[in-house]
Residue, then its C-alpha position, 0 to 999 in steps of 0.5 A: m832374530r831377537r833384533f828383528l823382533l824388537v825392530w818389528l815391535l817398535l815399528t808396530v807401536c809407531c804405526w799404531a801410535q800414528d793410526a790412533e785417533k786423537i780427540r781434544i775434548g773440553s768442558k765449561a766451569f760448572p758441574e754439569s759440563w764437567v760430568l758431560g765432559e768426563a763422559a765424553v772422555q770415557l766414551a772416546r777412550s773406550s773407542g781406542a782414541q787418544v784423548e786430550y781433556t781441557k777442563s773448566l774453560g771459563a766463560t762461554e766466550i772463552i770455550y767457543a773461541a778455543l773451539k774455533q781456534g782448534s784447541i779443542d774438537v768438541y764440548p757439551e753446549y746448549t742450543g739456546t746458548i748457541r743461538q743467543v750468544f754465538l749466533k746473535q739470533i732471536s729466540d725462535a731461530t730454528d736448529a737449521d738456522a743454527l747449523e747453517l751459521l755454524a757451518r760458516d765457522r766450520l763447526g757442527m752441532s749434534y742432535s740433542l742428547g735428550f734433555t733440556d737445561s733451560y733457565a728458570l726463576a726459583v724461590p724457596q718454600r718460605v716465600r709465599g705467593p708467587e707461582a708464575l713469573s707474571d705474579l712477581p710485580k705484585y711482590p716488589d720487596l722480594r730480594y733478587v740475586m742473579n748470576q753474572e752470565f744471566m745478566g749479560r745475555q740477550d735472553g737473560w735479565s734485561g729481556l725478562s724484566a722488560k717482558y714481565g715488568l720487573k722492577p725489584k727494589h733489592f737486586s744483586e749479582m754473584q757467581h751462580e753457585l753462590c746464589y744458592r748459598a745466598v738462599e741458604a743464608n736467607q739473603a735471597d728470595i728469588i734466584n735464576v737457576y738451570t732446570t737440571d741443577a741438583q740444588i733445586e731438590k736439595l734446597g726445596l726450591r719452587l720453580l716459577r711458571d714461565d706463563q708468557h713463554y719467555f725462556s727458549r729451549y736449551d737442548c744439550v748437544w755436542l758442539y764440534r769442529a766440522d772435520l771431527p767425524q771424518r778425522c776421528p770416526k770411531a771416537w765420534a761414533a762413541l760420543q753419538q751413543l749418548v744422543g737422545r739417551v739422557s733424560e732430564e732426571q738422569m742428568r739431575r741425578a748425575n749432577a747430584r752425585m757431584v754437588i750433593d754427594q761430593q763425588s768426583d766428575k769421573q764417578a758422576a760420569e760413570y753413573l750417567l753412562q751406566q744409567c743411559l747405556p745399559a751395556r756399560q753396567g758395572e761398579v762405580s770406582p770408589r770415592k776419594s775423599g779428604f786432602d789430595f796431596g798428589l793433586v795439590l803437588k801437581q797443581t802447585g808445580e803448574h802454578l809455579k811454572l806459570v809464575a816463574i815464566s811470566l815474572s821472568l819476562a816481566v822483569l826482563v822487559g819491565v826494568p829496561l822500560g823503567i830505565l828508558a822512562s827515566r831518561s826524559p819526561v816525554t818517555a816517562r809519560l808515554t811508558l808509564s801511561t802505556v803499562g798503566l793502560l794494560q793494567t786496566i784490561p779485564s782479565l777474562a777479556l784478555l784471556a778470551f782475546m789471546i786464545p785465537i792467537t795462542g790457543t788454550g793452556p799456558g800461552p794466554a795465561v802467561v801473557a795475562l800474568f805478564v801484563y798484570s806484573i809489569l806495571p809495579i816493576v816499571r814504575n818502581t824502576y823509574t821512581g828509584l832512578t829519578t829520586l837519587p841524590g843529585n850529588l851522586s850524578e855530579a860526582a860521577h860526571a866529575l870522575g869522567m864516568p861514561p853514562l853506561a858505567q854510571l848506570w851499572r855502577i852507581r844508579l842501578p845499585m842505588a835504585s836496587p831497593s826500589i826495583l826489588a820492591g816492585i818485583k816483590t809486589s809483582s810476584v805476590i800479585n802474580v801468584g794470586t792472579a795465576t789462579l785465573a789460569a784454570l779458566v783457560g786450561a792452564g792448570g794451577l791451584g785455581q782448578s781446586i778453587l773454581q771447582g770448590i766454589s762450584l760444588l760449595d765445597n770449602q775443603m776443596i777451596f782451601q785445598g787451592a787457596i791455602p797453597a796459593a797463600m803460602l806461595a805468596l809468602l814464599a815469594q816474599a821470603f825469596w825476594d828478601v833473600v835476593e835483596k840481601w845479595i843484590v842491594p849494597r850493604g851500605l844501603r841495607i844498613q841505612a834502611e835498618 
């Protein structure tokens, strides 16, 4: 009887696990997207669905590629971004036009969640004079600071400056949250903002009136894969609860919970859901402050895993390529120029290119880290093998040693200091570059760094940056130990 009950229980659990809906939710790398992403997670879980959450999926193009590829099912997006960036449509394109074009990629767009988060230009109270964007040409000495995404968008700076005839004398670009720091430090007079940014009220910024109606509406929606409502009906119905329920003021207050009150995205999401869905009223979970050792340990493990896999691949491929390059001038030029060209690929472009192939997570991160690690290994292997004293090769030939034996017993041991120097350089580069893995949902210490930059939280930045620096030092020390084991004793004594 007991065995029967046990088997029945196991079968029941297995059937439940198979029947449970599984939804993959994503978010971009800024506070409002974190809050909405976490709100979607909580709503989906309340429906009984299994949730896989990928946070901080980098630039807009990266998260859109992840959605099309199927790594995520849904994430919060804005109608202006959908029209201008994804669909390349003019600003007066309708939502019906957007829906029709999205359907071609098997995607869908929900109705608005209820609020608009549009672009605007803002000035601090110390800047007197301009009240509307058309007033700005009268003040050419004002210092402009714009974020990089705004600079690259069709509905961004290029169109705005042409519309209003803006030709500032002082202009610079930086990451969005750092624009606010520039204002605080009196290093900027005009910045571009999102209208639901919590820092607008905190810093007392004044929004300039868009009197020629350049900026289009950016209604917040769920952007999702077309099969999601049929595949996960309960989870989708739970997400639909927020449609039309979130006001601009409620969203700004939820953002302030993270940006100003330094609460977690989970707490800010709980607050937002309680404000928008009265049935979810309750106590917000207590705030966790200070150094989170458990989180650092987890992120360090993820970081080490990425570094170990990508560096191992780089050594396994890079050393043979260096040996091949040392065989003749032709192979040297071809090999070194190829790996050098790979090094010039921008990291974000490479990550975005790899997502349709490998999906999000460790896959694109490992490929990118491998690409950026291989050049020092190939070059140092080539240099070490081509700068050996000529009399060694002559002696090996005189002894009648075959080429393979010469390589393993003479040339590689003699070149080992140079080869290990290349591996050591690659490992340090790898540890630092691996912080970008957070942009594709691969985890690592970059998560704390990116979140700290977005929240202007130095403690959180240090929580990721200090362990990353320590890992780089440990990598250096590790290869110093390996060098004592691999490099022939005579070469070590000579170097000392």
